C-alpha positions as CSV (number, residue, x, y, z in Angstrom):
1,M,-2.9,25.5,-10.8
2,N,-5.4,22.7,-11.7
3,G,-6.0,19.7,-9.6
4,A,-8.1,18.3,-6.8
5,L,-6.2,20.3,-4.2
6,A,-5.7,23.5,-6.2
7,G,-5.7,26.6,-3.9
8,L,-4.7,24.6,-0.8
9,V,-1.4,25.4,1.0
10,V,0.7,22.6,2.6
11,V,3.6,23.3,5.0
12,E,6.0,20.4,5.3
13,R,8.6,20.2,8.1
14,A,11.5,18.5,6.5
15,G,12.7,15.2,8.0
16,R,11.5,11.7,7.4
17,L,11.1,10.4,3.8
18,S,7.4,9.5,4.5
19,T,6.7,13.2,5.3
20,A,8.4,14.4,2.2
21,A,6.7,11.7,0.0
22,T,3.3,12.6,1.4
23,A,3.8,16.3,0.5
24,T,5.0,15.3,-3.0
25,L,1.7,13.3,-3.5
26,L,-0.3,16.4,-2.4
27,A,1.7,18.6,-4.8
28,S,0.9,16.2,-7.6
29,L,-2.8,16.8,-6.9
30,G,-2.3,20.6,-7.2
31,A,-1.5,21.8,-3.7
32,R,1.1,24.5,-3.1
33,V,3.8,23.0,-0.8
34,L,6.3,24.9,1.3
35,R,9.1,22.8,2.7
36,L,10.7,24.2,5.9
37,E,14.1,22.8,6.2
38,R,17.3,23.2,8.2
39,E,20.6,23.6,6.3
40,E,21.4,19.9,6.8
41,H,18.2,18.9,5.1
42,G,19.2,21.0,2.1
43,R,22.5,19.2,1.9
44,Q,20.8,15.9,2.3
45,I,18.7,16.5,-0.8
46,F,21.7,17.1,-3.0
47,S,23.8,14.2,-1.5
48,G,21.2,11.7,-2.7
49,S,20.3,10.4,-6.1
50,L,18.2,12.4,-8.5
51,V,15.2,10.2,-7.8
52,E,15.4,10.9,-4.1
53,R,16.0,14.6,-4.8
54,M,12.8,14.7,-6.8
55,L,10.8,12.7,-4.3
56,R,11.9,14.9,-1.3
57,A,11.8,18.3,-2.9
58,G,10.4,18.3,-6.4
59,G,7.9,21.0,-7.1
60,K,8.1,22.5,-3.6
61,E,9.1,26.0,-2.4
62,R,12.0,25.4,-0.1
63,I,12.6,27.7,2.9
64,T,15.8,27.4,5.0
65,L,14.9,27.9,8.7
66,P,17.0,30.5,10.6
67,A,18.6,29.9,14.0
68,D,15.3,31.1,15.6
69,P,12.5,29.7,13.5
70,T,9.6,30.9,15.7
71,E,8.5,33.7,13.4
72,I,8.6,31.7,10.2
73,W,6.6,28.9,12.0
74,R,4.0,31.5,13.3
75,R,3.5,32.9,9.8
76,S,3.4,29.4,8.2
77,L,0.8,28.3,10.7
78,A,-1.4,31.3,9.9
79,A,-1.2,30.6,6.1
80,A,-1.4,26.8,5.9
81,D,-4.4,24.6,5.3
82,I,-2.3,21.4,6.0
83,L,0.8,21.0,8.1
84,L,3.0,17.9,7.7
85,L,5.1,17.7,10.9
86,D,8.0,15.4,11.4
87,P,7.9,15.3,15.3
88,P,11.0,17.2,16.6
89,H,13.9,16.0,18.7
90,A,14.4,17.9,22.0
91,T,17.6,19.4,20.6
92,D,16.0,20.8,17.4
93,P,15.8,24.6,17.3
94,D,12.1,24.5,16.4
95,H,11.2,21.9,19.1
96,A,9.2,24.2,21.3
97,V,7.1,25.8,18.6
98,V,6.3,22.6,16.8
99,T,5.5,20.8,20.0
100,E,3.1,23.6,20.9
101,I,1.4,23.3,17.4
102,L,0.9,19.6,17.9
103,A,-0.4,20.0,21.5
104,A,-2.9,22.8,20.5
105,D,-6.4,22.1,19.1
106,A,-6.2,21.8,15.3
107,G,-9.1,24.2,14.7
108,D,-9.9,24.0,11.1
109,K,-6.4,23.0,10.0
110,I,-5.2,19.5,9.1
111,L,-2.2,18.5,11.1
112,C,-0.4,15.3,10.1
113,A,2.4,13.8,12.2
114,I,4.2,10.7,11.0
115,S,6.5,8.9,13.4
116,P,7.6,5.3,14.2
117,A,5.5,4.8,17.3
118,G,2.9,7.6,17.0
119,L,2.9,10.7,19.2
120,A,1.9,8.9,22.4
121,G,5.0,6.7,21.8
122,G,7.2,9.7,22.5
123,D,10.8,9.1,21.4
124,A,10.4,5.3,21.0
125,W,12.4,4.4,17.9
126,I,12.1,8.0,16.7
127,D,15.3,7.8,14.6
128,A,14.7,4.2,13.4
129,P,15.6,3.8,9.7
130,D,13.3,1.8,7.4
131,A,15.4,-1.4,7.9
132,L,14.5,-1.4,11.6
133,L,10.9,-0.5,10.9
134,Q,10.7,-3.7,8.8
135,A,12.1,-5.7,11.8
136,L,9.7,-4.1,14.3
137,G,6.6,-4.2,12.0
138,G,6.8,-7.9,11.2
139,S,7.7,-7.7,7.5
140,M,11.2,-9.2,8.0
141,A,9.9,-12.2,10.0
142,V,7.7,-13.3,7.0
143,T,10.2,-12.5,4.3
144,G,13.1,-14.8,3.3
145,Y,14.1,-18.1,1.7
146,E,12.4,-21.3,2.8
147,G,14.1,-22.4,6.0
148,G,16.4,-19.4,5.9
149,P,16.9,-16.2,8.0
150,P,14.7,-13.2,7.8
151,E,15.5,-10.8,5.0
152,F,15.3,-7.0,4.4
153,A,13.6,-5.5,1.4
154,R,16.2,-3.1,0.2
155,I,13.6,-0.4,-0.3
156,P,11.9,2.0,2.2
157,V,8.7,-0.1,2.5
158,A,7.4,1.5,5.7
159,E,8.1,5.1,4.7
160,L,6.6,4.9,1.2
161,N,3.6,2.9,2.3
162,A,2.9,5.4,5.1
163,A,2.9,8.3,2.6
164,I,0.0,6.7,0.6
165,L,-2.0,6.2,3.8
166,A,-1.2,9.7,5.1
167,A,-2.3,11.3,1.9
168,S,-5.5,9.3,2.1
169,A,-6.2,10.4,5.7
170,I,-5.5,14.0,4.7
171,L,-8.0,13.9,1.8
172,G,-10.5,12.4,4.2
173,A,-9.9,15.1,6.8
174,L,-10.2,17.8,4.1
175,N,-13.6,16.5,3.2
176,V,-14.7,16.7,6.9
177,R,-13.3,20.3,7.0
178,R,-15.1,21.3,3.8
179,R,-18.4,19.8,4.9
180,D,-18.4,20.3,8.7
181,G,-16.0,23.2,9.2
182,V,-13.5,21.4,11.4
183,G,-10.0,20.2,11.0
184,Q,-8.1,17.5,13.0
185,L,-4.9,15.9,14.0
186,I,-3.7,12.8,12.0
187,D,-1.3,10.7,14.1
188,L,0.3,8.1,11.9
189,S,2.6,5.3,13.2
190,L,5.1,3.8,10.8
191,I,5.2,0.6,12.8
192,E,1.4,0.3,12.7
193,V,1.4,0.9,9.0
194,T,3.9,-1.9,8.5
195,A,2.0,-4.2,10.8
196,D,-1.2,-3.6,8.8
197,Q,0.3,-5.5,5.9
198,L,0.1,-8.7,8.0
199,R,-3.6,-9.1,7.3
200,T,-3.1,-12.6,5.9
201,H,-1.1,-13.6,9.1
202,V,-3.7,-12.5,11.6
203,P,-4.9,-16.1,12.2
204,S,-1.4,-17.0,13.4
205,L,-1.6,-14.6,16.3
206,A,-3.3,-17.2,18.4
207,T,-0.2,-19.5,18.2
208,K,3.2,-18.6,19.5
209,G,6.1,-18.5,17.1
210,P,8.5,-18.8,15.5
211,H,6.4,-19.9,12.5
212,D,7.3,-21.2,9.1
213,F,6.5,-17.9,7.3
214,R,9.6,-17.6,5.1
215,Q,9.0,-19.5,1.9
216,G,11.0,-17.7,-0.8
217,C,8.7,-17.4,-3.8
218,R,6.3,-20.1,-2.7
219,H,2.7,-19.7,-1.5
220,P,1.4,-21.1,1.8
221,I,-1.7,-22.5,0.1
222,C,-1.3,-22.7,-3.7
223,C,1.0,-25.1,-5.6
224,P,2.8,-24.9,-8.0
225,W,3.8,-21.3,-7.1
226,N,7.5,-20.6,-7.3
227,V,10.4,-19.2,-9.3
228,Y,12.2,-21.5,-11.8
229,R,15.6,-21.1,-13.5
230,A,15.5,-20.6,-17.3
231,R,18.4,-20.5,-19.6
232,D,18.8,-16.7,-19.3
233,G,17.1,-15.8,-16.0
234,W,14.2,-16.6,-13.8
235,V,10.5,-17.3,-14.4
236,L,7.7,-17.0,-11.9
237,I,4.8,-19.5,-12.2
238,C,1.7,-18.9,-10.0
239,S,-1.0,-21.5,-10.2
240,S,-3.9,-20.4,-8.1
241,S,-6.4,-23.1,-9.0
242,D,-6.8,-26.7,-10.0
243,A,-7.7,-25.5,-13.5
244,H,-4.3,-23.8,-13.7
245,W,-2.6,-27.0,-12.7
246,H,-4.3,-29.0,-15.5
247,A,-3.4,-26.3,-18.0
248,L,0.2,-26.3,-16.8
249,L,0.5,-30.1,-17.2
250,D,-0.6,-29.7,-20.9
251,V,2.0,-27.0,-21.5
252,I,4.9,-29.0,-20.0
253,G,3.8,-32.2,-21.7
254,R,2.7,-34.1,-18.6
255,P,-1.1,-34.6,-19.2
256,E,-1.1,-38.1,-17.6
257,L,-0.6,-36.5,-14.2
258,K,-4.1,-35.1,-14.3
259,Q,-5.2,-38.6,-13.3
260,D,-2.7,-38.9,-10.4
261,T,-4.9,-38.4,-7.3
262,R,-1.9,-37.3,-5.3
263,F,-2.0,-33.9,-7.1
264,T,-5.8,-33.5,-7.5
265,H,-6.3,-30.4,-5.4
266,N,-4.1,-27.6,-4.1
267,H,-4.2,-28.9,-0.6
268,H,-2.9,-32.2,-1.9
269,R,-0.1,-30.6,-4.0
270,R,1.2,-28.1,-1.4
271,P,2.9,-30.8,0.9
272,L,4.4,-32.2,-2.3
273,A,5.8,-28.9,-3.5
274,D,9.3,-30.2,-3.9
275,E,8.1,-33.0,-6.2
276,V,5.9,-30.7,-8.2
277,D,8.7,-28.2,-8.7
278,A,11.0,-31.1,-9.9
279,M,8.5,-31.8,-12.6
280,I,8.4,-28.2,-13.8
281,Q,12.1,-27.1,-13.6
282,P,13.4,-29.2,-16.5
283,W,10.8,-27.8,-18.8
284,V,11.7,-24.2,-17.8
285,A,15.4,-24.8,-17.9
286,A,15.3,-25.9,-21.5
287,R,13.9,-22.5,-22.6
288,G,14.7,-18.8,-22.4
289,M,12.6,-16.6,-20.1
290,Q,10.5,-14.9,-22.8
291,D,9.7,-18.2,-24.6
292,A,8.8,-20.0,-21.4
293,V,6.5,-17.1,-20.2
294,A,4.9,-16.8,-23.6
295,A,4.0,-20.5,-23.7
296,L,2.7,-20.4,-20.1
297,I,0.5,-17.3,-20.7
298,A,-0.8,-18.9,-24.0
299,G,-1.9,-21.8,-21.8
300,G,-3.8,-19.5,-19.4
301,I,-1.3,-19.8,-16.6
302,P,-0.2,-16.7,-14.6
303,A,3.6,-16.3,-15.2
304,G,6.2,-13.6,-15.7
305,E,9.9,-12.9,-15.7
306,A,11.7,-12.1,-12.4
307,L,13.4,-8.9,-13.6
308,T,16.2,-6.8,-12.1
309,I,15.7,-3.0,-11.8
310,P,17.7,-2.3,-14.9
311,G,15.5,-4.9,-16.7
312,V,12.3,-3.2,-15.5
313,L,13.5,0.2,-16.7
314,A,14.5,-1.3,-20.1
315,D,10.9,-2.6,-20.5
316,A,8.5,-0.3,-22.3
317,T,5.6,-0.7,-19.9
318,L,6.4,2.1,-17.4
319,R,7.3,4.5,-20.1
320,R,4.3,3.8,-22.2
321,R,2.1,4.7,-19.3
322,G,4.2,7.8,-18.5
323,T,5.1,6.4,-15.1
324,A,8.8,6.7,-15.7
325,Q,10.4,9.6,-17.6
326,D,14.0,10.6,-18.1
327,A,14.9,13.7,-16.0
328,A,18.4,13.5,-17.5
329,P,19.9,11.3,-20.2
330,G,19.7,7.7,-18.9
331,I,18.4,8.8,-15.5
332,P,14.7,7.8,-15.1
333,V,12.5,9.2,-12.4
334,L,8.9,8.5,-11.3
335,A,6.7,11.0,-13.1
336,G,3.3,9.9,-11.6
337,V,1.7,7.0,-9.8
338,L,-2.0,8.1,-9.3
339,G,-4.0,6.9,-12.2
340,L,-6.2,10.1,-12.6
341,G,-6.9,12.0,-15.7
342,R,-7.9,15.5,-14.7
343,S,-6.5,15.6,-11.2
344,N,-2.9,14.3,-11.6
345,A,-0.7,16.0,-14.2
346,K,2.0,13.3,-14.0
347,R,4.6,15.9,-14.6
348,L,8.3,16.1,-13.7
349,M,8.8,18.6,-11.0
350,P,12.1,20.5,-10.8
351,V,13.8,21.1,-7.4
352,R,13.9,24.8,-6.7
353,P,16.7,26.6,-4.9
354,A,16.1,27.3,-1.2
355,S,15.1,30.8,0.1
356,P,15.9,32.4,3.4
357,D,12.3,33.6,3.9
358,L,8.7,32.9,3.1
359,P,7.4,34.0,-0.3
360,T,5.9,37.5,-0.3
361,D,2.5,36.2,-1.4
362,F,2.4,33.7,1.5
363,A,-0.3,35.4,3.5
364,P,-2.6,34.4,6.3
365,R,-5.7,32.5,5.3
366,A,-9.1,33.9,5.5
367,A,-11.0,33.5,8.8
368,A,-11.6,30.0,10.1
369,L,-14.4,28.1,8.5
370,P,-17.6,28.2,10.5
371,K,-18.4,25.0,12.2
372,T,-21.8,24.0,10.8
373,R,-22.4,20.6,12.4
374,P,-20.7,17.8,14.5
375,A,-18.0,16.2,12.5
376,R,-19.1,13.1,10.6
377,A,-17.1,10.3,9.0
378,P,-15.1,11.6,6.0
379,L,-17.1,9.7,3.4
380,A,-20.5,9.7,5.2
381,G,-23.2,9.7,2.4
382,I,-20.9,8.2,-0.3
383,R,-22.0,5.0,-1.8
384,V,-19.5,2.6,-3.4
385,I,-20.2,-0.4,-5.6
386,E,-17.3,-2.9,-5.3
387,I,-17.0,-5.8,-7.8
388,S,-13.6,-7.2,-6.9
389,R,-11.8,-10.3,-5.6
390,F,-8.8,-11.4,-3.6
391,A,-6.8,-8.4,-2.1
392,A,-6.2,-5.3,-4.2
393,G,-9.8,-4.3,-5.0
394,P,-11.2,-5.5,-1.7
395,L,-8.6,-3.5,0.3
396,A,-9.5,-0.3,-1.6
397,G,-13.1,-0.9,-0.6
398,T,-12.1,-1.5,3.0
399,V,-10.2,1.8,3.2
400,L,-13.3,3.6,1.9
401,A,-15.6,1.7,4.3
402,A,-13.3,2.6,7.2
403,L,-13.7,6.3,6.2
404,G,-17.5,5.9,6.4
405,A,-18.6,5.1,2.9
406,E,-21.4,2.7,2.3
407,V,-19.6,-0.1,0.4
408,I,-21.8,-2.7,-1.4
409,K,-19.8,-5.8,-2.3
410,I,-21.2,-7.6,-5.3
411,E,-20.5,-11.4,-5.4
412,S,-21.5,-14.2,-7.7
413,P,-23.7,-17.0,-6.4
414,G,-21.7,-19.0,-3.9
415,G,-19.6,-16.0,-3.0
416,E,-16.0,-15.0,-3.7
417,E,-13.6,-18.0,-3.5
418,C,-11.7,-16.3,-0.7
419,R,-14.7,-16.9,1.6
420,R,-13.6,-20.6,1.6
421,W,-10.0,-20.1,2.5
422,L,-8.9,-21.5,5.8
423,P,-9.0,-20.8,8.7
424,H,-12.6,-20.0,9.3
425,F,-14.3,-18.1,12.1
426,G,-18.1,-18.6,12.3
427,G,-18.1,-19.9,8.7
428,V,-16.1,-16.9,7.3
429,S,-12.5,-17.0,6.2
430,S,-10.2,-15.0,8.3
431,Y,-8.6,-13.8,5.1
432,F,-12.0,-12.7,3.7
433,A,-12.9,-10.9,6.9
434,N,-9.7,-8.9,7.0
435,Y,-10.3,-7.6,3.4
436,N,-14.1,-7.2,3.6
437,A,-15.2,-6.1,7.1
438,G,-17.7,-3.3,7.1
439,K,-19.2,-4.0,3.6
440,N,-22.8,-4.8,2.6
441,S,-23.3,-8.0,0.7
442,V,-25.3,-8.4,-2.5
443,V,-25.3,-11.6,-4.7
444,L,-25.9,-11.2,-8.4
445,D,-25.3,-13.6,-11.3
446,L,-24.0,-11.3,-14.0
447,R,-24.6,-13.9,-16.6
448,R,-28.3,-13.2,-16.2
449,E,-29.6,-10.1,-18.0
450,E,-32.0,-9.3,-15.1
451,D,-29.1,-9.3,-12.6
452,G,-27.1,-7.1,-14.9
453,K,-30.0,-4.6,-14.9
454,Q,-30.1,-4.7,-11.1
455,L,-26.4,-3.9,-11.0
456,R,-26.7,-1.1,-13.5
457,A,-29.5,0.3,-11.4
458,L,-27.3,0.2,-8.2
459,V,-24.5,1.9,-10.0
460,G,-26.9,4.6,-11.2
461,G,-27.5,5.6,-7.6
462,S,-23.9,5.4,-6.4
463,D,-20.8,7.7,-6.4
464,V,-18.1,5.1,-7.0
465,L,-17.8,1.9,-9.0
466,L,-14.7,-0.1,-8.0
467,Q,-13.7,-3.2,-10.0
468,N,-10.7,-5.5,-10.7
469,L,-12.4,-8.1,-12.9
470,R,-10.6,-9.6,-15.9
471,P,-10.7,-7.6,-19.1
472,G,-14.0,-7.8,-21.1
473,V,-16.4,-8.6,-18.2
474,M,-17.4,-5.0,-17.5
475,E,-17.9,-4.3,-21.2
476,K,-20.3,-7.3,-21.5
477,I,-22.6,-5.8,-18.7
478,G,-22.4,-2.3,-20.0
479,L,-20.3,-0.9,-17.1
480,D,-16.9,-0.4,-18.6
481,A,-15.4,3.0,-17.8
482,A,-16.3,4.8,-21.0
483,T,-20.0,3.6,-21.0
484,A,-20.6,4.1,-17.3
485,T,-19.1,7.6,-17.0
486,A,-20.9,8.7,-20.2
487,R,-24.2,7.6,-18.7
488,H,-23.4,8.9,-15.2
489,P,-21.2,12.0,-15.5
490,R,-20.6,12.3,-11.7
491,L,-19.5,8.7,-11.3
492,V,-16.0,7.9,-10.2
493,H,-15.1,4.6,-12.1
494,A,-12.1,2.9,-10.6
495,S,-10.3,-0.1,-12.2
496,I,-7.3,-2.1,-10.9
497,S,-5.3,-4.2,-13.2
498,G,-1.7,-5.4,-13.6
499,F,-0.7,-3.0,-16.4
500,G,-3.4,-0.4,-16.6
501,M,-6.5,-0.1,-18.9
502,D,-4.3,0.4,-22.0
503,G,-1.6,-2.1,-21.1
504,P,-1.3,-5.8,-22.0
505,E,-4.1,-8.1,-20.8
506,L,-1.9,-10.4,-18.9
507,P,-2.4,-12.3,-15.6
508,A,-1.5,-10.1,-12.7
509,L,-1.2,-12.2,-9.5
510,D,0.8,-10.5,-6.8
511,T,4.0,-12.5,-7.0
512,V,4.1,-12.1,-10.8
513,I,3.9,-8.3,-10.4
514,Q,6.6,-8.4,-7.7
515,G,8.9,-10.1,-10.2
516,L,8.0,-8.0,-13.2
517,G,8.5,-4.8,-11.0
518,G,11.9,-5.9,-9.9
519,L,11.0,-6.3,-6.2
520,T,12.1,-9.9,-6.1
521,S,15.6,-8.8,-7.0
522,L,15.8,-6.5,-4.0
523,I,15.3,-9.2,-1.4
524,G,17.8,-11.8,-0.3
525,D,21.2,-12.8,-1.8
526,G,20.6,-11.2,-5.2
527,K,21.1,-14.6,-6.9
528,T,17.7,-16.2,-6.4
529,P,14.6,-14.0,-6.6
530,C,12.6,-13.9,-3.3
531,R,9.1,-12.5,-2.9
532,F,8.1,-10.0,-0.2
533,G,6.4,-12.0,2.6
534,F,2.9,-10.7,1.9
535,S,1.0,-9.5,-1.1
536,I,2.5,-6.1,-1.2
537,A,1.7,-5.4,-4.9
538,D,-2.0,-6.2,-4.2
539,Q,-2.2,-4.3,-0.9
540,L,-0.3,-1.2,-2.1
541,S,-2.4,-1.1,-5.3
542,G,-5.5,-1.2,-3.2
543,Q,-4.3,1.7,-1.0
544,I,-3.2,3.8,-4.0
545,T,-6.6,3.2,-5.6
546,A,-8.4,4.4,-2.5
547,L,-6.2,7.5,-2.4
548,T,-7.0,8.2,-6.0
549,I,-10.7,7.7,-5.5
550,L,-10.6,10.2,-2.7
551,A,-8.8,12.7,-5.0
552,A,-11.4,12.1,-7.7
553,L,-14.2,12.8,-5.2
554,A,-12.4,16.0,-4.1
555,E,-12.1,17.0,-7.8
556,R,-15.8,16.3,-8.3
557,E,-16.6,18.9,-5.6
558,R,-14.8,21.5,-7.7
559,S,-15.9,20.5,-11.2
560,G,-19.2,18.6,-10.7
561,R,-17.8,15.8,-12.8
562,G,-16.6,12.3,-11.9
563,Q,-13.8,10.6,-13.7
564,I,-11.9,7.4,-14.5
565,V,-9.4,6.0,-12.1
566,D,-6.9,3.6,-13.7
567,T,-4.6,1.9,-11.2
568,A,-1.8,-0.4,-12.6
569,M,-0.1,-2.7,-10.1
570,T,3.2,-2.1,-12.0
571,D,2.8,1.6,-11.0
572,A,2.5,0.6,-7.3
573,M,5.8,-1.4,-7.7
574,A,7.4,1.6,-9.3
575,W,6.4,3.8,-6.3
576,L,8.1,1.3,-4.0
577,T,11.3,0.6,-6.0
578,Q,11.9,4.1,-7.4
579,L,14.7,4.9,-5.0
580,T,16.7,2.0,-6.3
581,W,16.7,3.3,-9.9
582,P,18.5,3.0,-12.2
583,H,20.9,0.3,-11.0
584,G,19.0,-1.5,-8.3
585,D,21.2,-0.3,-5.4
586,S,19.9,-0.6,-1.9
587,A,17.8,2.4,-0.7
588,I,17.7,1.6,3.0
589,G,21.2,2.4,4.1
590,P,23.6,0.0,5.8
591,C,22.0,-2.9,7.6
592,S,22.6,-6.5,8.7
593,R,20.9,-9.2,10.6
594,W,22.2,-11.4,13.4
595,Q,20.9,-14.6,15.0
596,A,20.4,-14.4,18.7
597,Q,19.4,-17.0,21.3
598,D,15.7,-16.2,21.0
599,G,15.4,-15.1,17.4
600,W,17.0,-12.4,15.2
601,V,18.2,-8.9,15.5
602,A,18.4,-6.2,12.7
603,A,21.1,-3.7,12.9
604,A,21.4,-0.4,11.1
605,A,25.1,-1.0,10.3
606,T,27.3,-3.2,8.1
607,E,28.4,-6.7,9.2
608,P,32.0,-5.5,9.8
609,A,30.8,-2.6,11.9
610,V,28.7,-4.9,14.1
611,R,31.5,-7.5,14.4
612,A,33.9,-4.8,15.6
613,A,31.3,-3.7,18.1
614,I,30.6,-7.1,19.6
615,G,34.3,-8.1,19.5
616,G,33.8,-11.4,17.8
617,R,31.5,-12.8,20.4
618,D,28.9,-15.5,19.5
619,T,25.5,-13.7,19.1
620,T,23.6,-17.0,19.3
621,R,24.4,-17.2,23.0
622,R,22.8,-13.9,23.7
623,T,19.2,-12.7,23.8
624,R,17.8,-10.2,21.3
625,A,17.4,-7.7,24.1
626,D,21.0,-8.0,25.3
627,L,22.4,-7.7,21.8
628,V,20.3,-4.6,21.0
629,R,21.5,-3.0,24.3
630,D,25.1,-3.9,23.6
631,L,25.0,-2.4,20.1
632,A,23.4,0.7,21.4
633,R,26.3,1.2,23.8
634,H,28.5,1.2,20.7
635,G,26.3,3.8,18.9
636,I,24.7,1.2,16.6
637,Q,20.9,1.3,16.3
638,A,19.3,-2.2,16.4
639,A,15.9,-3.8,16.9
640,P,14.6,-7.3,17.4
641,V,13.0,-9.0,14.4
642,L,9.5,-9.5,15.7
643,E,7.2,-12.3,14.9
644,P,3.7,-11.2,14.0
645,E,2.3,-12.0,17.5
646,E,5.2,-10.0,19.1
647,V,4.5,-7.0,16.8
648,F,1.0,-6.6,18.2
649,A,2.2,-7.1,21.7
650,L,4.5,-4.0,21.4
651,P,3.3,-1.5,24.1
652,T,3.2,1.4,21.6
653,L,1.2,-0.6,19.2
654,R,-1.1,-2.2,21.8
655,A,-2.0,1.3,22.9
656,R,-3.2,2.2,19.4
657,N,-5.5,-0.9,19.5
658,P,-5.1,-2.0,15.8
659,L,-6.9,-5.4,16.3
660,Y,-10.5,-5.8,17.1
661,D,-13.1,-8.6,17.1
662,I,-16.0,-8.6,14.6
663,A,-19.0,-10.9,15.1
664,S,-19.0,-13.7,12.6
665,G,-21.9,-16.1,12.8
666,S,-21.9,-17.6,16.4
667,T,-18.2,-16.6,17.0
668,V,-15.8,-13.7,16.3
669,A,-13.1,-13.0,13.7
670,R,-10.1,-10.9,14.6
671,V,-9.4,-8.2,12.0
672,L,-7.1,-5.2,11.6
673,S,-8.4,-1.6,11.7
674,M,-7.2,0.7,8.9
675,P,-4.2,2.6,10.3
676,L,-5.1,6.1,9.1
677,G,-4.5,7.9,12.4
678,L,-7.5,10.2,12.3
679,T,-8.3,11.5,15.8
680,R,-11.5,13.5,15.4
681,T,-13.2,11.1,13.0
682,P,-11.6,7.8,13.7
683,T,-11.9,4.9,11.2
684,L,-15.0,2.9,11.6
685,R,-15.0,-0.6,13.2
686,P,-18.1,-2.6,12.1
687,A,-19.8,-4.8,14.7
688,R,-20.3,-7.8,12.6
689,M,-19.7,-9.5,9.2
690,R,-22.6,-9.5,6.8
691,T,-23.7,-12.9,5.5
692,L,-23.5,-13.6,1.8
693,G,-26.4,-11.9,0.0
694,E,-27.8,-10.4,3.3
695,D,-28.5,-7.1,1.7
696,N,-30.2,-8.3,-1.5
697,A,-33.7,-7.6,-0.3
698,A,-33.0,-4.2,1.1
699,L,-30.8,-2.9,-1.7
700,L,-32.2,-4.5,-4.8
701,S,-35.9,-3.9,-3.9
702,T,-35.3,-0.2,-3.5
703,A,-32.7,0.2,-6.3
704,P,-33.6,3.0,-8.8
705,T,-34.3,2.2,-12.4
706,D,-31.5,1.7,-14.9
707,E,-32.1,5.1,-16.3
708,V,-31.6,7.1,-13.1
709,Q,-29.0,9.8,-13.2
710,M,-26.1,10.0,-10.7
711,R,-27.2,11.4,-7.4
712,T,-25.8,14.7,-6.3
713,S,-24.8,14.0,-2.7
């Protein structure tokens, strides 16, 4: 089998969706996956939708565990390179053997355990469904209509996001094993993974809540930024600059407002958002969705339709890329999400029947790899050139930097605009610090030919080029994917865009992509679209890009050749929403939320079931803790909806120490560590933020000439 992981054997202990999804990603990269499942897991596969069936078991060899699974586990351990272990309950028949595997030294194997609170958290929230993970991880607190209650996203956000990070950690650990001869345990916490999405909310941790986080489709800084009712649906308009505002006034026929000083800058307009929206709504209401969006885009304004899931699947974008394919007439499934050429076949993978025993060719691996040197960071010696802005590209670079790569961030004179976003710590934006910690800083003016030569020289001595610039910019400086990889055959060239390199060249701000991907229809009352409370399209796209770069680097070890990575943000949305296909039905099971005396409680049960349990008593007179305990006595799982500062105060999360201080000028900025769960080669935590252009002298003065060939490290 071809692929970056060809020849590797993965053993998956059936259980959580995140474990299954991680194994599916590894299978898409060429690994052989054996899924060890109890009979109830087999029944679960076929009781779900075809999409869930494919995600859990597609392309895997399924083994039904006997009453005494010890021997199968012993043989599996001997043969596997990677073990994906859903931590067992005390009553599970394989509890003793799996617990022993987790407690032992990993040797040269990769052990990956995914659980709500991490292995040290024991049984804390061990059975928590995704709805409760959203409550505990902070995403509910920041999602909802303006002035309204917290809202669930009716998709398994925590589970599917964790699968991307788990696969990345595994690829990093495999690189350590190949190079240094050692394996390691990966201990991933679903609550920490969810909390990591709160990067833009880190500054609020210094102030006690509740905060005004829930804003529907509005933006806390930019205005206008909202959803507007058209004749036949909803339209999202996202104005991220004063230039967008001026262009919008021309489109809606209100150019005289350019002179109104009340609306001059974003920080002037945001407090007047209701008044601004009242100007825009009549113009949108007079038009159909497509006509309104076409006029806005023609004017240079980021805009898009807020689609339902059936509307997304009726659109040609996903099918044109091969992301969605029909597994049966009228039943689309996700065919691929990693934008790789040679390493990802993007194929439909049938679900095989279960077997009572391991395959006859499933033999013990060769002798353990010799340990050649102390384990170093997974990407030690890898150089990445990052030319990106805002969140998606910078987060991909941050993942690679956390794994030990030397990431050189290229900025224009004056620096990326996010550097100026408030609040500041030591002259650096908290937002910028959380997406760029650990990177070197080089300033180049790419309008100057000399600076273009310097950049091409840097790329010539690097392993990865990562960019998310608008179409056409890389072509002008001779670093588009085709040109750069032709000149440097070992280069991994990674691009992030809204619709992929062959897709339409349209604005791709996060909220627009959430709408076009159908996510805004899966939050709230189903009548008015509501965005997820943070830039999940950006952040997940960045994480998927980092994973795909890791796969491309692994493939380079096999073939000696780099390749092109093409991440579409619409693909990232498809990864999240796939379990709601084709009708947009909820994919997180029964859930409801209840107001308590001191906040909100999320319950993994319907409203009638909760009302029956509480006997009609007024929940607003009770604390969250009392309500959670009362529901537990009635067999209903529940959890408090935690504000961001409460999330990081959780004992199980505090023990994992996800927050750290990085020196920034004369003070410190608080930033989040990447939650990859590596235990032998932990993610790196830089000591300080680099100043703008700090590394120009060191890196540009020693850069090779433009003709240098790709280094072979």
